[in-house]
N, C-alpha and C positions, 0 to 999 in steps of 0.2 A: 821260905820267904825271904824276899830281897831285902837287904839293909836299906834304911831310909836314905842314906847318902848316894847310893847306887841309883836308886829310883830317881831322885832329884837330879843327879847328873844326866840319867837317861832322857828325862823330861826336857831337861835344858838343852841337851843335844838335839832332840828333836825339833824345839823351837829354833835353834840356830839354823838348822838346815832348812826349815820353812822360811825363815827370813832371808838366806842367802838365795834360795831358789826364787822367792818373789822379787828380791833386786835384780837378779838377771833377767827374770821376765819382763818387769816394767822398763828395765833400761833397754831390752831389746825392741819393745814396743816404741818407746821413745826415739830410740836411734833411727828406726825407719822413717818416722815422721821428719827427723832432722836431716836425713839424707836423701829423701825424695825430691825436695825442690832443686838441689844441684844436678840429681840425674835428670831431670825434667829440662833444666837448662842446657845440660851438655848435649842432650839429643835434640832439643829443639820442639820437644812434645808439650801439648797442653795438659792440664790436669785432668780434664775429661777424658782424654785418650787412655789415661791409665785406669780410670775408673769404668769405662765402657770398652773393656778389652774383649778377648775372643770368648770370654766365658758366657755373656748373654747372647751371643750369636750362635754358640754351640746349644745352648738351651732352646733356642727357637727352632733350630734344625732338628733337634732330637724330638720335640713335641710335634713338629710337622710329620716326621717319619712315623712316629707312634700313631697320628691320626691316619695317615694313609695306609699302614699296615692294619690297623683295626678295621678300617672300612674293607680292604681285601678279604680278610678273614671272615667278616660279618657277611660278605656276599657269599663266600664259598660255604659257610654253615647254613645259610637260608636258602641255598640252591635246592630245587625240587628233585 
């Protein structure tokens, strides 16, 4: 059995690690929102340009390819 003082120290150590991890995570998220406006000003971008980047376009292209390929496969499978 672990002595009571060791168990308490272990628990406090885990709590400290969790607090440090959360502090780093929250600061990273906040730093992004603080640094984004100067980056946008530097490159002359609109805020919407960063929100509507290449990701939605890639999703539309992927969906279109999936529809075309499924139509071709369907025609091949239903061919008499």
